[in-house]
N, C-alpha and C positions, 0 to 999 in steps of 0.2 A: 593521472590515470584513475584515481579514485573517483574523480568527478564524472568521468565517462561511465564507470561502473555503476554509480548511483543513478545516472540517467537511464541506463539500460535496465537495471533492476526495478527502478521506479516505473518505467514505461510498461514493462511486462506485468508487474503487480497491479498497477492502476488499470491496465486494459482488462486483466482477468477479473478484477473486482467490479469494474463497470459492466462486464458481461453478466456476472452473477447477480448483481443488484438491479439490473435492468436499466441502467443509465447510459449504456454504451452508445446509443444513437444520438445522444445530445452532447457527448464529450468528444473533443478532438484529441489529437496526439499530444499536444502540449499540456492540456488539462489532465490527461491520463498520467503523464510523467509527474506533474505537480502533486496529484492525488497520491500517486505511488510513493513519492518521497516523503510526503506528510504521513502517509500510512506507515512507512518504515519507522518514523519516530513514535507514532501511536502504538504500533505493534511491538516495538522494542520496549516501550513502557509497560504494556499489558503483560508481555512474557516475563519481564523482570519482576512484576508483582506476583505472577503465578509461580515462577520458579525460585524466586528469592535471589536470582542472579541475572545478569544481562545475557541475552542470547549471543552466541558467537556468530558474528556475521562479517562478511568481507569478500573480497574478490575470489578467494579460494573456495568459498562456499556459496556459489551463486544461487542455487535453488533453495537453500535454507534462508538466505537473505530475501529472496522473492517471496517465500512462504510467510515470513514474518511481516514483510511489507504488505502482502496481500491481505492478511488478517486485519492489519491496521487500516488499510485503504477501504476494505469492506465495511468496517465499523464506521469510518468517517462518512462514507457514502450513504449508509443507512441512516445515520444521525442527520445528515443534510436533507435527505428525503423526508424525514419526519418533520423537520422544521420548515421545509419549503411547502409542505402540504400537497405535493404532487405524488400521486400513487401509481 
């Protein structure tokens, strides 16, 4: 069940981050999910450093999890855009 949760949260977070960063037209559904899941790891790390503790995420807190993953996914996509040279 957790696997399905992370796919859903990652998909939503990756899709939102791709819209905000302007990479939405080049990314498909699978890449959105992968970026969102990677973003969850990055976002969790960032929030842990800022708060001094891990953010509470999980199936009961879907939108909080999506928010943390969105922040991390947006950071990831901005860094990838900087290194790829595409503006």
